[in-house]
N, C-alpha and C positions, 0 to 999 in steps of 0.2 A: 664538197668546199665547204671553208671554215675564214674564220675571219679573225685576223691578227688584235689580239687585246690591244694592245697601244693603241690599235686603230680606232677601236672599240671605244676608249677612252674620251680618244681626239672629238669624236662627234658630235658632241652637245654644244663644240664651240666653234662651231663653222655655221657660214651660214648658209640663208636658202640657197638652191641652186649646186647644191654639196650633191656629190657624185664620190662614193665609195668602192672600187676597187673591188672582186670578189676573185679570189686565185684561180688560176688555169693550170693545164697538168706539167705545163712549159714558164721555165722563169726565166729571166734573163737579166742577170744584176750587171748594171755600169754603175760606175763611180758618182754618186750622191743620189744615185735613182735608182729605184725598184722595179721593171718595166715586165709584164704578164698579160704576153701575146694572148686574144683570145677571153681574156679578163672578160665577165660582167660587168655594166655599171649598176648601182640602188638606188633609188631616190629617197628625196628626205623623208617621205613616210614612212618607206620601209628601213629608210637607219635607223628612226626612231625607234619602231619594233622592235630592232635589232641589238637597240641600247637595253633592251628593259633584264633588267639585273637579273636575272632565272638565266637569260642566255647569253650572260657574259663568258667568255671560255680563260682559263687560266693562262700564263704566261706561254706554257709548257705543254699545252693541250691542242693544238691544231691540229685538225683532220691529217691521217697517212693520206697520200699523193694516190697507195696503191691499193686499192679496196680488199685484196687479200690479208695486209695486216690490219684490216682494221680495226679488228676485236682485240689483239695484243694494245693495240696504243689504249683504245678505250679500255681495256682493264688497268694499263697502268694509268692515266688520269684519275678512271674512279678512284684508286690506292692514295694519290698522291692528294686527292680532294679529302679523302677520310682522314689520312693522315692531317692533312692544315687545319681539319674542322677538332682535331681531338687535339692540337696544339691551342687551336683557341679556347679550347674550356679549359686548358690546363692553368691558364693565364686569367679565368674567372676568380674571385673574390668573393667566398659568402662571411659575411659577419657573423661577428655569436649574435645569439639573443639572450645571451645571460645578461645586457645590458638593462633591460627591462624592469621596474621598482620591486614588481608584485614575480616575478621570475621567481625566487625562493621561497613563493608561498604558496605555490598549485600544490602543493606534494604535503602539507602540513594540515595536522586538523586544529580545530577551533580551540581544542585544550592547551594545544602546544604554543598558540600564538599567543594566548593571553597569560600563560607562564612565563614565555618568552620577556614579555613584556611588564611581569610583577600587576598583572590584573587580577584583581579576587573576581572568581566566579560568578553567580547572583547565585540567590537561593533560592529564584522562583523556578523551579523545573520546566515548567511551560514558556516562560521569555528565555531560556537556556535550550532549549529544542527548538525558538523560533531563528534562535541566532545561529546554532549551527546547520537551520535550514538554510538561513540563507551564504551561511559560509560554505554552502555544497554548492547554490548558484556560483557564487565568487570565482570560488576552484575549478566548476566544472567548464567556466566559461575562458578562465585563466587555461588553463588546456587548449581548449577550441581554438583561440586565439595564437597561441605558442607553438603548440605540436601541429595543428592544419593551417593555419589560415596561412599564414606564417610562414608556413615551408613552402607552401602552395608558391606563395608571392617572391621571397625573395629567392629559393632555389630553383624552382622551376621556367614562374613567367617570365622573372629577371634575366634567367641564364639562355632563356629563349630572345627574351628580349635584344642581350648582349648579342646572340650569335646570329640575329638579323642585321644588325649593327656593321658586325662584318662580313654580311651579304652570303650567312649560310640559311637556310629553311625559310626563306623570304615569302614562299607560298605558303608556310604554316599563319592562319587565323588566331591571334589572340584571343579575340573578340571571342570564336564557335568553340573556345577551349576553354577560357577561364569565366567566359561572359565579366561581372559587374565585381570581381576579385576584389580590384582595387578599394569599392566601394565597401562592399562588404569588411574590410581588413579595416579599414578607419571607422568603420561606424561599429565594431566588436570592439579595438583599442577603445574609443572613446566611453563604451558601456565599462570597460573592463577598468579605465582610470579611474573612472566616478565610485562604483562600488567600492575600490580599493580606497578611495579619497575616503568617502565616509564611516570605512573599517579604521581604516588611518586616525579618525576623530575621535572615533569612540577609546580605542586602545586607549590614545594619546590622554585623552580627559580625566582628568584628577577625581572628576566626581563619578562615584560608583551606580551613583543609581541614574546616571545618563542612561540614551538608549538609541538603539540606531535607525536612524533617521532613512530608510529606502525609500519609503514609499515613492518622493517626488524623484528619485532614478529611476524609480520598473516604470512609471507612468511617461514621464520623458521619451523612453528610448520603446518600450515596445507598442505605445501609442504615437513612438514615432517613426524613425525610420529603418528599427532592428526588424518587424516582419516584411515592410515590404522592399528593401534589399535582399532579403531572404528570397523570395514571391522571385522576382526577378531572376536571380539564381538560380531557382528551383526552375523555372521554366524552361532555360537551356539546359537541362544536366543531362536527358536523353539524348539529346540533338550532338551535347559536346562529348559522350561517352560513343556513340557512332560516332562521330570524327574523328574521336583517339582512336579506335578502330581498324579505319580503315589506315589511319598514320602511322601506325603499328607496324605495315607491311614495308617501307621505307628501310634504307638500309640507312641515311643519314639520321634520321626521324628515329631510330634504334640505337643509333649511339650517346645523344643528346638524352634519352629518358633514361638510358642506362646508368649515364654520368651523374645525374641528379640522382637518381633513385639507391647511388651506392653512398651520400652522401649519409653521415652519422647522423645528421640530427632531421633525417626523414625515420629513424628507431624502426627500419626493416618495412616501413611501407610502401607501395605503389602506387603508383597515381591514379589509379583506379576508386582505393580508398581512400584516396586523401579527398578528390573532385567528389566523393560522398556527402562529405562529412557536412556542412552546410545542410541537405536535408535529415539526417540524425537530427543536429542538434534544432533546428527549427519544431520539431516534431517532437524533441525533448522538455521543449522551453515548457508547457502547458501542466508537465508530471512536476518541475521543480516550483514552478508559481502553486500549482495546489499543495504542495508540502508544504510551503511556507503558512499560506491559507490555514492550511489544519492546526496549527499550532499558534496563531494569532487570537489572541485575547481580544484586544480591542473590539469591537464589535462596527466602529465606522472605518478601519482599516480594517476588516476583514472585508469588509463590504468591496473596498477600494481593490482590494490583493484579488478578491472574486470577478469583477467586470473586467481588470487587468487579462486574468487568463479566458475567461470569455472570449474578449477580442482577439487574443491571441488561436484560439482552438478557430475562432468566425474566419481569422485569416488563412489557417490550414484549410478548411471547406473550400474556403474563394480560392486557393490556391489548386485545389483535386479533381476543380471543377474548367478552371481554363487549363489546367493542365490536357483534358481531356478533350478539349473544345480545339485546344494548340494544335494536338495533336491529330483530330478529324480534320482539321481545314486546312493542315500540311498533306494528311494524306489522298484527301479528295483533291486537291492542287496538281499530285503527281498521277493521280487515274487521268485527272484533266487533259494530263499530257501524253502518256502511254496510250491510251486507249480513244483507238481510230475507227470513225466511224463512217462510211462512206456514202455516196451517194447511191437513191432508190435503185437507179439504172446497174450498178455495180452489187450490190447488192442482191437485187434479183432479176437476173436475163428475161425475164418474162413478157420485162415492160419497156417498152422499144420509146425512146425519150429522142428526137432531132435535136443534133448539138444546138441548133439554134431557140430552143425550147426551154434547155437544159437551165437557164437564170431563171425560171418562174419558181424553179422547183428550192425556195429557199426552205431551210429545215433547219433546225432550232440547232443553235449551236452546242458543244459538248457542256461548253461553261453552265450552259443557262441546266441543262438536265445533271448534269454531276455539280449540284450545288450545295452544301457541306448545310448551309441554312433550311433545305429543304427536308432534308435528307436523311437517315443514316446507313453504314455497313454494317449490315446485320454476321456476316460471314460469307468465304472467299476461299478457290481452290481448285488444286488445276485435276480435270477430269477426263477421258477419254470418250470420245463421238461417235458412234460407231454410223457409217455412209455406206450404200450398197457395193461400193468399188474396196474403200477403205477405212481406215481409223485415223484419226484426228485429233489431236489433243488442245483439247477448248481449256478456257481460264474462267469459271464462272462467278459472278459479282452478284452476291444476292441482298438486295439493300429490303429498308422497309417498306415499299410499295412496289419493288416491281426487278424479275429476275434479268441480269441480261448473261449473255451468253457468247461469249469471245473466244476467237483464234490467236494464239501465241503465235506470235512471224521470229525469228530471229535474224537479225544480221550476222550474217555469215562469214562476210572480212570485217565483224566487229570493229565499225571503227563509227568517230561518233558519239562510243558510249559515254555516259555520264559517270561525274566523279564521287565516286561513291559516300566519300564524304556531302557528299553536298542531299545524297539519299533522304527519306522521312524515316526514322527507325525503325516506324510501325512496319512497316511492305512488309510484305512474305518473304522469305529467299527467294522462291519460284519471280516473283514480281522483281525483284532484286538482280538477280540472273538477267533477264531480260532488260532492263535497264541498262546494265552495263557493257551489253553485246549493244545497245541502240537498237532492243526491238519494238516492237509492239504489240498491242491486244485489239485485235478487229474484229467490230461486233459482227456477228453472224446473221441474226436476224433482228428485230423491232427490239425492243425493252417486253416483258413479258410482265404487265399491271398482277399482283398476288390476287386478285379476285377474279380473275380470268385462268390460271392457273392449278391444272392437276397435276400431281405424282402418284403416277403406281409403282411398285415392287413388281419385279417380273422374277418369275420363276428358274431357276435354274433351264429345267427341261425345256424350256420353251427357245431356248437360245442356245445351250450347248453345244446343238449343229453347226453355230456359225463361230464358233470359239468363244462365247461371252462368257464373263465371270462376274457376280458380285455390278448386277444391271440394273437397273431404273429407268422407267419412264416418265420425262416431260411433257406437260400435253398444253397448249396457248387457244383457249377458246376464246369464239367471240362473245359479242353481245347476246347471240342467240343461242349457245351453248354448241357450236360448232365447231369443232377442230380445226384451226389452219396451218398449225403449226405442230412437228413432233419429235424429240431430241432425244433417242436412246442411249443414253450416257453409261460407261464401264467409270467403276472406282478401282484402287488398287487392294481393296482388304473389302472383307464385308461388312468391319465397324468402317469405314467413311462412307461406305455407301446408306451405316444404319445413322450415321451422326446426319450426312445430307438431309436425307428425306427427313429426320425430325427436326433440321432447323429451318426445313422448308415449311414443315408442316402447321409449326410455330409460330412460322414471321405470319402462314393466311388466316391464323387463328386472331392476333395480336391485331392484324390490317382492316379485316372484318370486323372486327372487335369496335375500332375508332372510326369506321364507316357507319355503324350502326347509333353510336355516340355521339357521333355530328348529326345523324338524322334528328334523333333526340331529342336532341337540344334543340334543334330546329320548328320544332311542334310543339315546342314547350315554352318557347317566345310568352311574355305577358301579351295578352288578348289585347286588341283595340276595344276602345269603347262604342257602344252603342250606340251614342249619340255623335258619334261623328259621323 
């Protein structure tokens, strides 16, 4: 069943109590009236949903009356939609970047600029080298702005905005793909213009002894918005690349991407190569500043440049910490969604709990157990669990204080799978596949604390009769050193087995040392006064 576009267009103009006809297979045409016996009525709320731009159909894309003709008509609709989008792209106008005053300078050397303006080069070798170092900072910023940021903004982002105003790619999130690119472009442009201003003043000055007054510009931008705007962008970068990979699978986005990348101003660079430019630029700033610092002669100036360089390096270190924290936070958020904690009576059939008493057993929620502030995920992966009558695919999560054994459950109908663009980039391919299929990881047993865990290698001689290879044993002991659970696990290869055993052994060792350190710190607290 389908809705005619003209009807959809007028939905928003009708008052409450409105009902829209849905087509039935029998159509009766009367003069001035079109009646569809057996039509369904759609209420206001549903009509609002149907008015969503993503659901709007072209005027010639009505669904076919007969099911056997559905595939052919859909193919025609898709082809027409593609053709319309290509026509829309052909009307996009990209402005030339040559209009900026500093465009002609980005490929010139300092000597060439001085000769062009008939400016005598200084005889002081150190001062000349400092000027060349400043010129390198300026020209590299010009290249960064013109060949990367401006290309991203004018060709990719603005084209996407243009397509969305014409109701194409409406579901593509601009922020998730480009983050604060607008802010980054404006900040870089301001920095380039400020550097260009002081260089122009120096070149135009009649006094040969005049110097480049660049310290104020460096201080303003590096202690201002330049590092902060790059930090904001970099925090979104890994998610943006992951989102881009998910969008590449779509034909309509592929048409847009191909059109943009074929623009001559892209210089054969693809979108991923352009998106990484701000990260590369941020890490290069300290090297450029260090080069200027090494060639400075004035002690006060030298101290100022060094402090600016230290500020940028600290910003990069802070960014690395934020990226790790954000990645860990996002990963734990997805783990909270995908890991299912069954209640006691479902986890172990030995325990009988009447329905009227189940409310008493209020177990801790997964949000409390899997909190990114309390623990870290050290290692994870897929293994095979040997049970009495079968082999079971399991997924293990090794945290810094416990081991969790889960059973992967896939949704065979593949309904309700998550949007791949919404997933955390650091998730393993196995977990990503489970999420896409709407599956989950069900906890098989209680978490095994690392100080109650014993790992043992199993010799092939002992288990080869059962068809097991690369096997090892996980034992869960209670406080009295009695074994209360055991898991006979099989890895795909001997190397994977050794890696798992090494990871678990190292985690146990680190956890034991941390616990001992805590105990020692408790016993070494300042002694109470004998007078108390």
